[in-house]
N, C-alpha and C positions, 0 to 999 in steps of 0.2 A: 060794461064791465068794469071789475074790480083792480085797482092798481096802486101801487105804494108810491105816493107822489111826494117829491122834493118840492117846496116851495121857495124857502131858504136856506141857506146851509148852516148847518149849526154840528156842535160836538156831537158825536154817537150817542154818549149817555144820555143826551136831551132829546132822543126818540125824534129826529129828524122828519123820520117818513111819516107820513098820514095816507091812513087808508082810505082812499076817495074812489067814487064812482064815476068815470069817464067814459066817452062815447066810442064806439067799437071802431077802429079805424078801419079806412075803405082803403084800399092799395091804388094807387096811380100807375100808369101805364110803367111796363118794366118791373113793377113791386110785386111781391107774393103777402099775403096776410098770413102770420103764423100763430096760431092757437098752441100759446105755451103751454109745456107738460112740466119743466124744471128750468130753473135759472140758478147756476153757479154765483155763488157769494165771493167777491174779489176786493183785495187791498185797495185795487182803482176804484171800485165803489166806494170805499171808505175815503178815500180822497176826495170824492167828488162831493159825498154828502155833507163833509168838514168844511170845504171850501180851500183845499188845499190847492187843487187846479181851477185855471180861469174858467167858468161857466158861461158858454154861448148860450143856454138855453134854461129859462127858467119858467114857469115850474117846469121839471124834467122827472122821466121815471127812469130808475139808474137799470143796471144790468146787460151783461154783453155776453155771458155763457148760456146762450139759449137755445132749449131744445124743444121742439114742436112739431105739428102738424099743419101742412099747409093745406088751408081750407077758402081760399079765395084767390084768384091770379088778376092781376091788372093786364092791361091789353097790350098782348105782343110777347107775353112771357111762355117760353117753350120749354126752359128747363126743366119744369116741374109741373107736376098734376096735383089736382085736390087729394088729398089724404097722404102725399109722401112724406116721411119723416125727414127735417132738416135740422142742421143747428146752424147758430148766428154768432158770431165772435165780434170781438172789438172795431175792426175795421168794417165800416159800415158802407163806405162809399170812395172812388177817387176821382179825380177829374179826368186819367187817360191822357193828358194832353201836356202836362208840365214837364220839366225837363227831368224829375226824378223818375216819375210814370215811365216816360221814355226810355230809361235807362235800367227798368225793372228794379225800381225801389220804391213802389207805391205804397212802402210804409212812411216813407217821406213828403207823399203828397203836399204839395202848396196847399189844396182846397181840400185834403182830405177830412172824412167826418167819420163820428165814432158812436157806436152804438151805447145807449144809455147816457150820453154827454152832447151829441148834436142832435140825437133823435132819440126818442122813446125806445127804452130797450125792455127788457125782460122781467121786471120784478112788475109783472102784470098777466092779465089773462090773454092779451093778445098783442102783436106789435105789427107792422109792416116793414119790410125791408128790399131793396133794389135784389131781384133774383140773382145777379150775378156776384151778392156778395153772401148767399147762403149757399150749404154744402148738404150734401146727403150723407149720413153717417154709416158707419160699420154696423152691420147687425148683429154682433157680439155683444156689444155694449147698451144696457138700458138706459132709459133718459137720464136717471139719476147718476148713472157712471159715466156717461157720455159728455155731463155739463161742465166737470172742471178739463176737460180737454180742450175746450175751445178758447179758454186765455192761458189759463195755469198751464196747460200742457203748451199751449202753440208757445208764448212766449218764453217759457222753459227750454223748448226745443230749439228757438232762435237763437236764444243767448248760449246753449250748448253749443252750436254751430260756430256764433262769434267767438268763442273761448278758444276756437282751435284744437279742441281735444281730439285726440287719435284714439282709436281702439288699442286697448292695453293699458294706456295711461293713467296717473294720478291725478283725480279730481277733488276740489275741494267746495261745499257747497257750505254757504254762510246766511241761516235762516233755514228752518224745515217747515214750510207751510204747506200749501197745496201745488204750487209749482216744483218747489224741492222733491214731493213724494213722487213726482211723474219723472221728472228728471233722471233721479236715482236707479231706477228702473231701466230707463234708456240706457245711461252709460254702464250698468251691471250689462245688459244686454250688447253692447261692443268688448266686455270683459275688462272693465275700468275698474279700478281699485277707488273707493270712493270714501272721502273723510268728510265727516259732516259736523259743524260748528253751531251749536244751539244752546241756547240758557237751559231750557225745560228739559227734565228728566225723561218725561212723557215723549217728546218729541225725539229726543235721542234714542229710546226704545222702539218706536216706530223705525226711525232711521235702520236700528241694528236689525230689525226683523224684516227691512228690504235690502239689506245686505251691506251696510255699511263696514268698512273694515275698522273705522276707529271713528269714535264720537267725542266730542270735548266742548268746551268754551272758546269763545273766540279770543284769540290772545295766547293759548295754549299752542304749543308748537306740534304740528305733524309727525308722523313717524319718518317721514322722509317729506323732502321737497315736493310740492305739487308741480304738477305740468299745467294745470289751467285751474280757474277758479272761478265761482259766481255770486253775487252777494245779490240776495233776495230780499234781505232785510233795509228798510230804509233810512239806513244809520252811515252816514258819511264817515263816523269814525272807526268803521270797519275795513275802510280801505287800505291805510298804512298796515292792519294788521294784515290783512291777507295779502298784501305785497310783499310784506317780510317772509310768508311762508311759501312763496311762488318762487320757482328755479329761475336762472337766467333763461331769458328768451320765452318765458311764461305769459300768459295771457289772463289777465282778469276782466270780467264781465260785469258791469252793473244792470241788473235785469228790471229794477224797478223804474216805473214812469215818473217819481219823484224822492226826493233825497234830502235829508240834512245835509247840511254843511259840511265839504270837506275839511279836515284840518289840515294845518299847513303841514309838509312834512319834509324829510332829508330826500334830496334828487337821488340819494345812493338806492334808495328805495326802489326807482324807476330806471337806474341805470343797468347795464347788461342787458338793454333791449327788451325789458318787460315789457307790455302792452296794456295800457288802461281804456280801458273803451266801455259806451254806454250801447244799451240795446232798447231801440225804439219800435213801437207797434209791431206789426207783422206784416208779411203780404199774401196773398190768396193761396200761394205756392207753400208757404210755411204751413198752411193750414190744412191743406191736401197732401202735403208729406206727412205730416205728424199724425193726422187720422190714419194714413196707411199703416206707418211705424206702429203706430199703438194697436192695431190690429192684427200687426203680426207678432207681437211679441208674445202675449198681449200683455199691455200695460191693466194692472188692478188698480181703479181709484178708490182710496179711503174715503168716505165720506158721514157726514153728519145732518141729516135733515131738519130743514124748518119748514112750517105752514107760510104763507105769501105774508099773513097780517103779523107774523114772528120777524120780520126782516130786519125789525130795528136790534132786536135781542141779537139776532145773528151778527149784524155787523159789531155791536159790543163785543161779543165774544171772540169776533175775529181780530178785535183790536188790542183785546187783551191775552192774545195767545189762549183761547181756551178752545178752539177747534182743531182736532188731530186729523190732518189731511187736507179735505177740503169742504167747505160746507155748502150745499144746497137747498134752494127753496123750490119745495113742492106745491106748483101752482096746480 
């Protein structure tokens, strides 16, 4: 099978992924093999190929927003049949035994494994995954439309929940890429007013098309204090700017898997019971809830497509903010 393989982390501009021929994987007991049709391109993929994250496996095939068809079943699999359409997100497996798993916090599992990091992912024609970590997809989304829901949507949805946003409140979004363009649709469904902070005018235009009440640059004051805010851009310098825009008792959620250092800041920005918190991974219930909600709204994912051998170009465009909405590889 064809796959885009990372053998050594390098900058995206150096074309770190190589088109390779790999053996077709065979599902073990409890696993399914998925013939990949589409795979979303995520900032986490960029952090992986550039070595911003510790890489437990090399070489590795990135990609964790996978849509495809089950074409082989390992022993003991009863959840799916051959021909079923499934999605595979970032969370690849958990131990089910550690204190976090027992508390329902499997996103923090001590032995959690992640797709495209610990196991080969979806920048390939096929991959294998534990059946318990694959998901039936709503029928009202095409393969390409569904792919961004599996990480951009799921992480955005978890960040939204952890931001403590209530229906009818005012939300600030810092950065307007794949996650934010889905989150704004959920927030508008909840009758929330959304303020978007982003540099690119094209991103501001898309935000307004999706219902943003106000757009501007980070550091510009919104029309009124924010009840909640989410930072998607991996820039620590945005934290004091967002806290400055937050009302007393508001919550700022940091949705990135990595971020540049936070600057020293005055305690007054946190005072009055403002909350600053990170968002780490997601649970299986997050995925199931987001897929139900996305179908109910329904969410419209804005996508830009690339062929599998163009994965390096897709990552380069992502890095330079030249993708509007979400990038998706067509496999």
